[in-house]
N, C-alpha and C positions, 0 to 999 in steps of 0.2 A: 557820594560817597557811604550816606545814613551816617558820618559822624558828628555831633552834638557842638555845635561851634562855641555856642555860649549859651548862657539860662538871665532872665528876668524876674523879679519877683516883683509878680501879681496882688497875692495874698496873704496874707502871715495870718496863724492859728494858734491860739494857745491848748491846743487837744490834737490829737491825729489824725488825717485824714481815713476815713477805711470807703468809702461812696461818694461817687459826682455826678452829677449831668447837666444837661446845655436847658432853661429853657426858657425862651422866648427873649434870646442874647443874652439868658444872665447865668448864672450857675448856682447849682442848688448843691453846698458840700454836707456831707455827713459825718458828723467827728466819732470818736470813739467814747464819746462821756454823754450820751442818750440827748443830742445834740445837731438842729439842720437847720445850715445860714445858707441865708440868699446872699449875694456878689453881682452886686450892679456889672455887669459884661462892657463897660467902657469905662466906665471910674472905678472901679474894684470898692467901694463903699461897699458898707452893709447893709442891704436893705431891711432884714432882719435876721433876729436871731430866736428862734424857741425850742423849746423844749417835746422831746416825743417821747414817746411811752415801750419804743421797742429798739432797740442795740443790733444793730447793722454788724454783722460781724466784718472778720478782716477780707481779703479777698481772696487769700490762699487758704481759708477755710471757706467760705462762702463759695464753688466755681459752680452755682446749679446755673447762675445766666448772666448778663452781662447787663448794667445798672439800665440798658434804656428800654429793657427791656419789661417793667414794672409800670409804662404809663396808662393813662384813661379818662382821656379829658383833662387834660392836667394836674391830674389823681399821681402819685405817688404808690403805687401797692407795696406792704410790703407782711409778706406769713409768716406767724409766730405759728408751733404746734394749736395754738387754743384760743389763737383771735389772728382774724384779718385786718389791715389797716392800713389807711386809706390817707394819707398828705398831701392837703391841699399845696401847690404848690405856687400859688399866689399869696396865701395868706400866710404858709406855714403850721396849722390848726389839723389836727390829727380826730381821725373820727376812728374808733374799734368796734369793730367786731366781732363779739366770742363764739367759739365754733366746734364741734367735738375734738380731739384729737389726735380718730381715726381719721377725718375727712386728706383726701391726697391734697399734694402744695397746687399750686395751678397759676400762671402767670399767664397772666392779659395783656397784649397791647394794643391802648386800639389804630397808634398810627404806622404800625406793622401788620395790622394783623393777623399777631403770631400768638397764641393760645402754647403752651408749654406746661405738662401735668407727669407729676408725680402718683403713685399710690401705693397702699401697701401690699399692693394684689402686681405689681410690673418692676424688675427693675432697673429699666433703662428708666429714662424721661421719653416720655410722647410729645412729639412735635404736629400743629396742629394750623395749617392757614387756612384763612375763613378765604371768600370771596366777597368780598365789599363790595362790589360794584351793583348800585342803588340802575343804573340806566339800562339795565339790558346791554349794553355794547360787550360783556366780556361773559363767556359764560366755559364751564369746567370742561373740558374735551371725551372725558366716558362718558360723560352723564348728554354729551350733544351725540355722539356714538352710540351708546344704546337710544335715546326718543327715537335718530334718526330709523334704525332695524325697526321698532316699536309701533311708531306711527306712523312709519312713513310704509316699510315693509311688511308690520302685521307679523311682526314675529311676536313671541312669547318672552318675557324681562328674561325671562330663567334663560331662553335661551342664547341672550348676548353678555359674554363674560369681554370684563377687561381689564389686560395687566399692569398697573408697573409705567399708569399713564395721567400724568395729575396738569395737564396744560390749562392754557386757558385761551379758549377762542373767541375771535372773534363774532357775533352775532348773525347771521344768516339766511336767506330763505332761498332752499334748496327743490330743482326739480325732479322729484323722483320716479318723473313719465320711462326715464332710460332707468330705472332698477338702484333701490339703495345702496345696493355691492359696489356698482360704479363712482358714487358721492362717496363711500368709503372711499375705494381707493386709491381719488385724485386726493384725498386727508391724510391718508395712508404714507405717502410719499416724503408732503415738507414736513410730517408731524415722523418722522422714523420709526413707523411700524408695522406689523405683519398684521397682516387679519387670514384666515385661515379656520374652521371649523377642524375641533372634537367632541366627537360621540355625541352632536346633534349639537350643539354651541358653534355661535360664529363665538371664537375669540380675538379682541386683536389686544395687542402684545409686541413692549417695548421690552429688549434686554437690558436690567440694567446699565451697561457701559453705553447706555447711548446708540446703540450699533443696532438695524434691523435686527430683530431676533424671526429669521426663516428655517432655523430648523425643525423641520417638524416632525416628529414621533410617528415610531413604527409602530406607536401601537394604533394606529388608523388616523390619524389628521389625513385632512384634505385639503390642498395648497388648493388657496382662492384666489392667487394674482396668476395674470395670467402671463 
């Protein structure tokens, strides 16, 4: 039913909490008086209390990203207009690096490989997901399709266009003796995208609704499906 039946006090603080995150089984708490406190996740005992040179604003004011999108290999990053602050979550010590106030705000979380960026030039935050697979098992599907046509079929890179295809795909070895278009069509069905020609380009496109976009333009599109 989602009804809160009871609560248990885990730890108490003399100042209001504004931010909290988990680290190695412990709770890292930021308060509204320039302090960060590490609480033992089992006993609730205070491991350490450190002063930080920045003040995290209340959650209703700081609506940019959740706290867990600020982790860098055991480090919490907080961006101010004139500095980047890096707080070691093991020791509580902070290193601050001054920067120009005109630099856009960047948050990168190495545990999810997610980057969020804003600047004075774009109104909305830009989110980027990095492919951190180091063993070659996964790669971007749009890059695979481009390489398939370019290196397997002899097309020029500017002849291949991929639209709204951001999947990751398992690495594979393709036999292109039957034709790169046949190989691409075998990939198109399970990944729900259409293949057609437009103005001399091979277009691989998925609709934003995750439904195959098989609508052919009246301006000269040529269907590539049987």
